[in-house]
N, CA, C and O atoms as CSV, one atom per row, in Angstrom:
chain,resi,resn,atom,element,x,y,z
A,1,MET,N,N,3.922,14.752,-11.229
A,1,MET,CA,C,3.382,13.444,-10.880
A,1,MET,C,C,2.191,13.159,-11.796
A,1,MET,O,O,1.303,13.997,-11.956
A,2,GLU,N,N,2.184,11.997,-12.380
A,2,GLU,CA,C,1.086,11.672,-13.282
A,2,GLU,C,C,-0.191,11.351,-12.502
A,2,GLU,O,O,-0.152,11.101,-11.297
A,3,GLU,N,N,-1.300,11.362,-13.198
A,3,GLU,CA,C,-2.611,11.218,-12.560
A,3,GLU,C,C,-2.777,9.886,-11.815
A,3,GLU,O,O,-3.306,9.862,-10.703
A,4,LEU,N,N,-2.328,8.779,-12.423
A,4,LEU,CA,C,-2.457,7.471,-11.765
A,4,LEU,C,C,-1.677,7.442,-10.459
A,4,LEU,O,O,-2.188,6.974,-9.442
A,5,GLU,N,N,-0.452,7.934,-10.478
A,5,GLU,CA,C,0.359,7.949,-9.259
A,5,GLU,C,C,-0.302,8.816,-8.190
A,5,GLU,O,O,-0.294,8.461,-7.011
A,6,LYS,N,N,-0.858,9.921,-8.586
A,6,LYS,CA,C,-1.535,10.806,-7.628
A,6,LYS,C,C,-2.705,10.082,-6.969
A,6,LYS,O,O,-2.878,10.163,-5.753
A,7,LYS,N,N,-3.508,9.376,-7.761
A,7,LYS,CA,C,-4.648,8.629,-7.213
A,7,LYS,C,C,-4.179,7.529,-6.261
A,7,LYS,O,O,-4.776,7.312,-5.207
A,8,ILE,N,N,-3.104,6.838,-6.646
A,8,ILE,CA,C,-2.562,5.773,-5.802
A,8,ILE,C,C,-2.111,6.339,-4.458
A,8,ILE,O,O,-2.462,5.808,-3.404
A,9,ARG,N,N,-1.339,7.411,-4.500
A,9,ARG,CA,C,-0.818,8.005,-3.259
A,9,ARG,C,C,-1.945,8.537,-2.374
A,9,ARG,O,O,-1.890,8.400,-1.152
A,10,GLU,N,N,-2.953,9.134,-2.976
A,10,GLU,CA,C,-4.093,9.634,-2.190
A,10,GLU,C,C,-4.819,8.484,-1.512
A,10,GLU,O,O,-5.206,8.588,-0.348
A,11,ARG,N,N,-5.003,7.388,-2.238
A,11,ARG,CA,C,-5.706,6.235,-1.671
A,11,ARG,C,C,-4.878,5.610,-0.542
A,11,ARG,O,O,-5.424,5.235,0.496
A,12,LEU,N,N,-3.573,5.500,-0.745
A,12,LEU,CA,C,-2.710,4.928,0.291
A,12,LEU,C,C,-2.715,5.791,1.547
A,12,LEU,O,O,-2.633,5.267,2.658
A,13,ASP,N,N,-2.811,7.097,1.384
A,13,ASP,CA,C,-2.901,7.976,2.557
A,13,ASP,C,C,-4.148,7.658,3.374
A,13,ASP,O,O,-4.117,7.717,4.603
A,14,LEU,N,N,-5.239,7.324,2.703
A,14,LEU,CA,C,-6.466,6.941,3.414
A,14,LEU,C,C,-6.289,5.614,4.144
A,14,LEU,O,O,-6.761,5.455,5.270
A,15,LEU,N,N,-5.612,4.667,3.508
A,15,LEU,CA,C,-5.431,3.346,4.106
A,15,LEU,C,C,-4.473,3.372,5.292
A,15,LEU,O,O,-4.578,2.534,6.188
A,16,ARG,N,N,-3.555,4.311,5.309
A,16,ARG,CA,C,-2.567,4.388,6.384
A,16,ARG,C,C,-3.222,4.521,7.749
A,16,ARG,O,O,-2.688,4.019,8.738
A,17,GLY,N,N,-4.360,5.185,7.822
A,17,GLY,CA,C,-5.050,5.367,9.100
A,17,GLY,C,C,-5.372,4.045,9.773
A,17,GLY,O,O,-5.182,3.902,10.981
A,18,ALA,N,N,-5.858,3.077,9.006
A,18,ALA,CA,C,-6.189,1.769,9.576
A,18,ALA,C,C,-4.938,1.067,10.072
A,18,ALA,O,O,-4.959,0.431,11.126
A,19,LEU,N,N,-3.843,1.177,9.319
A,19,LEU,CA,C,-2.590,0.553,9.746
A,19,LEU,C,C,-2.059,1.223,11.007
A,19,LEU,O,O,-1.569,0.550,11.915
A,20,GLN,N,N,-2.156,2.528,11.061
A,20,GLN,CA,C,-1.680,3.272,12.228
A,20,GLN,C,C,-2.491,2.938,13.472
A,20,GLN,O,O,-1.951,2.935,14.579
A,21,ASN,N,N,-3.779,2.658,13.305
A,21,ASN,CA,C,-4.617,2.260,14.440
A,21,ASN,C,C,-4.140,0.955,15.066
A,21,ASN,O,O,-4.383,0.706,16.247
A,22,ASP,N,N,-3.461,0.120,14.277
A,22,ASP,CA,C,-2.937,-1.159,14.767
A,22,ASP,C,C,-1.457,-1.074,15.114
A,22,ASP,O,O,-0.816,-2.101,15.340
A,23,GLY,N,N,-0.905,0.136,15.160
A,23,GLY,CA,C,0.497,0.309,15.530
A,23,GLY,C,C,1.473,0.186,14.378
A,23,GLY,O,O,2.682,0.107,14.598
A,24,GLY,N,N,0.971,0.169,13.160
A,24,GLY,CA,C,1.841,0.049,11.993
A,24,GLY,C,C,1.755,1.270,11.104
A,24,GLY,O,O,1.165,2.287,11.468
A,25,ASP,N,N,2.347,1.153,9.942
A,25,ASP,CA,C,2.315,2.235,8.965
A,25,ASP,C,C,2.909,1.703,7.670
A,25,ASP,O,O,3.443,0.594,7.629
A,26,LEU,N,N,2.812,2.495,6.621
A,26,LEU,CA,C,3.469,2.147,5.375
A,26,LEU,C,C,4.108,3.380,4.778
A,26,LEU,O,O,3.660,4.507,4.991
A,27,GLU,N,N,5.159,3.141,4.030
A,27,GLU,CA,C,5.868,4.195,3.319
A,27,GLU,C,C,5.862,3.831,1.845
A,27,GLU,O,O,6.213,2.708,1.484
A,28,VAL,N,N,5.472,4.756,0.996
A,28,VAL,CA,C,5.524,4.524,-0.441
A,28,VAL,C,C,6.965,4.761,-0.878
A,28,VAL,O,O,7.477,5.876,-0.781
A,29,VAL,N,N,7.607,3.709,-1.355
A,29,VAL,CA,C,8.988,3.805,-1.802
A,29,VAL,C,C,9.028,4.270,-3.253
A,29,VAL,O,O,9.839,5.123,-3.613
A,30,ALA,N,N,8.147,3.706,-4.091
A,30,ALA,CA,C,8.120,4.076,-5.503
A,30,ALA,C,C,6.802,3.661,-6.124
A,30,ALA,O,O,6.177,2.686,-5.706
A,31,VAL,N,N,6.395,4.410,-7.120
A,31,VAL,CA,C,5.276,4.028,-7.968
A,31,VAL,C,C,5.842,4.011,-9.382
A,31,VAL,O,O,6.199,5.051,-9.935
A,32,GLU,N,N,5.919,2.811,-9.959
A,32,GLU,CA,C,6.478,2.625,-11.287
A,32,GLU,C,C,5.383,2.079,-12.186
A,32,GLU,O,O,5.192,0.869,-12.298
A,33,GLY,N,N,4.670,2.995,-12.825
A,33,GLY,CA,C,3.521,2.577,-13.625
A,33,GLY,C,C,2.445,2.050,-12.697
A,33,GLY,O,O,1.914,2.781,-11.861
A,34,LYS,N,N,2.124,0.753,-12.855
A,34,LYS,CA,C,1.098,0.137,-12.012
A,34,LYS,C,C,1.701,-0.767,-10.941
A,34,LYS,O,O,0.997,-1.562,-10.319
A,35,ILE,N,N,3.011,-0.638,-10.733
A,35,ILE,CA,C,3.698,-1.350,-9.657
A,35,ILE,C,C,3.930,-0.360,-8.520
A,35,ILE,O,O,4.550,0.687,-8.707
A,36,VAL,N,N,3.420,-0.710,-7.339
A,36,VAL,CA,C,3.554,0.155,-6.163
A,36,VAL,C,C,4.454,-0.563,-5.168
A,36,VAL,O,O,4.142,-1.667,-4.721
A,37,LYS,N,N,5.571,0.067,-4.824
A,37,LYS,CA,C,6.519,-0.522,-3.881
A,37,LYS,C,C,6.371,0.194,-2.551
A,37,LYS,O,O,6.500,1.416,-2.465
A,38,VAL,N,N,6.096,-0.594,-1.508
A,38,VAL,CA,C,5.881,-0.016,-0.185
A,38,VAL,C,C,6.764,-0.696,0.847
A,38,VAL,O,O,7.162,-1.850,0.692
A,39,ARG,N,N,7.057,0.042,1.893
A,39,ARG,CA,C,7.786,-0.478,3.049
A,39,ARG,C,C,6.822,-0.437,4.225
A,39,ARG,O,O,6.253,0.610,4.534
A,40,LEU,N,N,6.642,-1.569,4.871
A,40,LEU,CA,C,5.785,-1.624,6.048
A,40,LEU,C,C,6.615,-1.251,7.268
A,40,LEU,O,O,7.770,-1.658,7.394
A,41,ARG,N,N,6.025,-0.486,8.151
A,41,ARG,CA,C,6.739,0.017,9.327
A,41,ARG,C,C,5.977,-0.346,10.603
A,41,ARG,O,O,4.822,-0.770,10.564
A,42,GLY,N,N,6.645,-0.171,11.708
A,42,GLY,CA,C,6.019,-0.419,13.003
A,42,GLY,C,C,5.576,-1.861,13.134
A,42,GLY,O,O,6.276,-2.778,12.703
A,43,ALA,N,N,4.421,-2.058,13.725
A,43,ALA,CA,C,3.898,-3.407,13.944
A,43,ALA,C,C,3.707,-4.167,12.633
A,43,ALA,O,O,3.819,-5.392,12.607
A,44,CYS,N,N,3.423,-3.462,11.563
A,44,CYS,CA,C,3.221,-4.115,10.262
A,44,CYS,C,C,4.520,-4.678,9.700
A,44,CYS,O,O,4.502,-5.663,8.962
A,45,GLY,N,N,5.637,-4.062,10.041
A,45,GLY,CA,C,6.920,-4.491,9.503
A,45,GLY,C,C,7.345,-5.875,9.939
A,45,GLY,O,O,8.059,-6.557,9.203
A,46,CYS,N,N,6.926,-6.309,11.113
A,46,CYS,CA,C,7.327,-7.621,11.622
A,46,CYS,C,C,6.148,-8.568,11.794
A,46,CYS,O,O,6.306,-9.656,12.346
A,47,CYS,N,N,4.993,-8.177,11.340
A,47,CYS,CA,C,3.780,-8.987,11.500
A,47,CYS,C,C,3.816,-10.208,10.589
A,47,CYS,O,O,4.177,-10.090,9.418
A,48,PRO,N,N,3.448,-11.379,11.106
A,48,PRO,CA,C,3.429,-12.571,10.260
A,48,PRO,C,C,2.337,-12.510,9.183
A,48,PRO,O,O,2.333,-13.322,8.258
A,49,HIS,N,N,1.436,-11.574,9.300
A,49,HIS,CA,C,0.356,-11.429,8.320
A,49,HIS,C,C,0.616,-10.285,7.341
A,49,HIS,O,O,-0.311,-9.816,6.680
A,50,ALA,N,N,1.848,-9.838,7.245
A,50,ALA,CA,C,2.181,-8.678,6.408
A,50,ALA,C,C,1.798,-8.893,4.946
A,50,ALA,O,O,1.269,-7.981,4.310
A,51,MET,N,N,2.056,-10.075,4.406
A,51,MET,CA,C,1.718,-10.311,2.995
A,51,MET,C,C,0.208,-10.302,2.788
A,51,MET,O,O,-0.271,-9.849,1.748
A,52,ALA,N,N,-0.541,-10.794,3.758
A,52,ALA,CA,C,-2.002,-10.742,3.658
A,52,ALA,C,C,-2.468,-9.292,3.676
A,52,ALA,O,O,-3.406,-8.931,2.966
A,53,THR,N,N,-1.820,-8.466,4.479
A,53,THR,CA,C,-2.152,-7.040,4.523
A,53,THR,C,C,-1.849,-6.402,3.175
A,53,THR,O,O,-2.656,-5.631,2.656
A,54,LEU,N,N,-0.690,-6.721,2.607
A,54,LEU,CA,C,-0.310,-6.131,1.324
A,54,LEU,C,C,-1.264,-6.527,0.209
A,54,LEU,O,O,-1.763,-5.672,-0.523
A,55,LYS,N,N,-1.515,-7.813,0.082
A,55,LYS,CA,C,-2.309,-8.304,-1.047
A,55,LYS,C,C,-3.817,-8.238,-0.787
A,55,LYS,O,O,-4.586,-7.838,-1.660
A,56,GLY,N,N,-4.227,-8.630,0.408
A,56,GLY,CA,C,-5.648,-8.728,0.695
A,56,GLY,C,C,-6.295,-7.432,1.131
A,56,GLY,O,O,-7.519,-7.302,1.096
A,57,TYR,N,N,-5.487,-6.477,1.541
A,57,TYR,CA,C,-6.046,-5.201,1.996
A,57,TYR,C,C,-5.601,-4.057,1.089
A,57,TYR,O,O,-6.433,-3.398,0.466
A,58,ILE,N,N,-4.301,-3.823,1.014
A,58,ILE,CA,C,-3.800,-2.669,0.270
A,58,ILE,C,C,-3.999,-2.845,-1.239
A,58,ILE,O,O,-4.604,-1.997,-1.895
A,59,GLN,N,N,-3.484,-3.954,-1.783
A,59,GLN,CA,C,-3.613,-4.156,-3.229
A,59,GLN,C,C,-5.070,-4.291,-3.647
A,59,GLN,O,O,-5.475,-3.721,-4.661
A,60,GLN,N,N,-5.851,-5.025,-2.895
A,60,GLN,CA,C,-7.258,-5.203,-3.238
A,60,GLN,C,C,-7.987,-3.866,-3.248
A,60,GLN,O,O,-8.795,-3.605,-4.139
A,61,ASP,N,N,-7.709,-3.023,-2.266
A,61,ASP,CA,C,-8.346,-1.716,-2.214
A,61,ASP,C,C,-7.946,-0.870,-3.419
A,61,ASP,O,O,-8.796,-0.236,-4.045
A,62,LEU,N,N,-6.649,-0.859,-3.746
A,62,LEU,CA,C,-6.199,-0.096,-4.920
A,62,LEU,C,C,-6.812,-0.639,-6.199
A,62,LEU,O,O,-7.166,0.129,-7.094
A,63,ASN,N,N,-6.941,-1.969,-6.295
A,63,ASN,CA,C,-7.559,-2.572,-7.476
A,63,ASN,C,C,-9.009,-2.137,-7.638
A,63,ASN,O,O,-9.462,-1.868,-8.750
A,64,GLU,N,N,-9.729,-2.071,-6.536
A,64,GLU,CA,C,-11.145,-1.696,-6.586
A,64,GLU,C,C,-11.343,-0.196,-6.757
A,64,GLU,O,O,-12.243,0.230,-7.482
A,65,ALA,N,N,-10.513,0.612,-6.098
A,65,ALA,CA,C,-10.737,2.054,-6.079
A,65,ALA,C,C,-10.009,2.814,-7.189
A,65,ALA,O,O,-10.449,3.888,-7.597
A,66,VAL,N,N,-8.890,2.256,-7.681
A,66,VAL,CA,C,-8.083,3.008,-8.642
A,66,VAL,C,C,-7.967,2.300,-9.984
A,66,VAL,O,O,-8.387,2.843,-11.006
A,67,ASP,N,N,-7.397,1.078,-9.995
A,67,ASP,CA,C,-7.173,0.347,-11.248
A,67,ASP,C,C,-7.003,-1.133,-10.929
A,67,ASP,O,O,-6.214,-1.486,-10.053
A,68,PRO,N,N,-7.729,-2.003,-11.625
A,68,PRO,CA,C,-7.683,-3.428,-11.295
A,68,PRO,C,C,-6.358,-4.129,-11.595
A,68,PRO,O,O,-6.181,-5.280,-11.196
A,69,SER,N,N,-5.438,-3.484,-12.272
A,69,SER,CA,C,-4.174,-4.152,-12.611
A,69,SER,C,C,-2.985,-3.659,-11.788
A,69,SER,O,O,-1.840,-3.964,-12.121
A,70,ILE,N,N,-3.238,-2.904,-10.723
A,70,ILE,CA,C,-2.155,-2.452,-9.848
A,70,ILE,C,C,-1.622,-3.623,-9.036
A,70,ILE,O,O,-2.388,-4.433,-8.514
A,71,GLU,N,N,-0.300,-3.702,-8.937
A,71,GLU,CA,C,0.391,-4.716,-8.124
A,71,GLU,C,C,1.130,-3.992,-6.997
A,71,GLU,O,O,1.757,-2.956,-7.218
A,72,VAL,N,N,1.047,-4.545,-5.796
A,72,VAL,CA,C,1.756,-3.968,-4.654
A,72,VAL,C,C,2.873,-4.922,-4.268
A,72,VAL,O,O,2.648,-6.122,-4.108
A,73,GLU,N,N,4.084,-4.383,-4.118
A,73,GLU,CA,C,5.244,-5.177,-3.739
A,73,GLU,C,C,5.835,-4.620,-2.450
A,73,GLU,O,O,5.846,-3.410,-2.221
A,74,ARG,N,N,6.319,-5.521,-1.626
A,74,ARG,CA,C,6.962,-5.120,-0.367
A,74,ARG,C,C,8.455,-4.918,-0.588
A,74,ARG,O,O,9.115,-5.731,-1.237
A,75,VAL,N,N,8.969,-3.847,-0.054
A,75,VAL,CA,C,10.385,-3.519,-0.114
A,75,VAL,C,C,10.882,-3.436,1.323
A,75,VAL,O,O,10.224,-2.831,2.169
A,76,ASP,N,N,12.033,-4.034,1.608
A,76,ASP,CA,C,12.588,-3.959,2.966
A,76,ASP,C,C,13.546,-2.817,3.097
A,76,ASP,O,O,14.108,-2.603,4.171
């Protein structure tokens, strides 16, 4: 696993706690360079605010903590 992917996965593991506190979770489906594909589970999977969670919480956090050009995509 390359260094960028390792940092991304470690950061996502930290973020999962907040999602789990709200009855949701995320699964990392793939990391392809700076594209991170995730599947939202539990309460997050059917939440009408899922895209806000992806872009405003997960992607923003990865941009600030790991690399500003990371993109997060939702996979069903």
